[in-house]
N, C-alpha and C positions, 0 to 999 in steps of 0.2 A: 064430651062426657068427662068429667074431671074424676080422677081417682088417685089416691095416695099423694095428696100434696097438690102441687100446681101442674103436674104432667098432664098431658092429653092423651087419652087411650082411645083409639078408634074402634068401632065396632067391628067384628070378624066379618070377613068377606063371606058372601054366600057361595057355596060350592054346589056342584051338581051332586044329586044323591047316587050312591052306587047302584049300578044296573045289575040285575039279576044274571048269573052266569050259569048256566045248567050243567057245565063241566067241573065247576068248583066242588071239591071233595071235602072242604071245610078244614078245621085246624087239627082234626084227630086222623087224618090220613096217614100221616108220617109218624105217629105217636108209637112209642115203645116203652117198655119198663126198663129204666136206666138206673134205678137206685137199688138194685138186688144186693149189691155189696154192703151198703149202709144199712139194709134191712137186716142182713145177717149180723153185723156189728151191733145193731140195736137189741136183736134177740139175744145175743150173748152177754150184752150189758144188763139186760133185764134177768137173765138167768144168774148173773153174778150177784145182783142184789137179792134174788131169791135165795141164793145160797147163804149169803150174809144173815138173812132173816131167819132161815133154818137153823143155822149154826148158833145164832144168838138164842133162839126158842129152845133148842135142846141142851145146850151147854149152860145156858144162864138161868137166871130165876126171873119169871115174869113179875113176880111180886116186887123185885127189886127195882124193876123198869117202871113199873106203874104206881109205885108208892110216891107221894109227895115227899120233897126233901126241904127241911126248914132252912133258915139262914146259917145255922151251924153244920150243915151237911149231914144231918141226922134224918133217917127215913122214917116218917110218921107210921105209927102201928107196927113197926118191925124192930127199931133198934131199942136198946135197954133204956128204960125210962119212958119211953114213949109207946108202950104196948097199948095202953087205953087211949092215947091221943092218935086218932086215925085220920083227922081232917087238918087242913092246913088253911090258916086265914091270912090274907094279905092285907097289909095296912096301907095308908096313904104314904107314899114315899117321900112326899113333901114334908110330912110331919113326923116321920119315924126314921131312924137309921137302919133299923132291923125290918126287912120288908115280910118276912113270913115267921109265923109262931104256930107251933102245933097245938091244937085244942081237941076237946072230947066231943064236942058237938057244934051245932050252929050257934052263933052269937045272937044275944038279943040286943035291943037298944040300950038296955043299961050296962052291957059289957063294953060298949064301944065308947 
């Protein structure tokens, strides 16, 4: 049998099947929980991220986080001059240098 170029690969030798052993307890005979320390570290890690989320939610403004930002760094619908423009439209980056422009609503085919 030829495989991988011109080298000859012989078929696997036939082996005897494993015989049944009534005293075999299986792989779970000596198992124990060994990762308690890393479970505690992971729970502390998740608690830290929960604290970061809580702090950001209580001390910050969700509207500032969720508002889209145009290419000049202004928040759509929140910053001055953009109160009535709550949506952000992205252009084809290959055709435009400025990727985001605030608009008042969804564009039509005539706007594009």
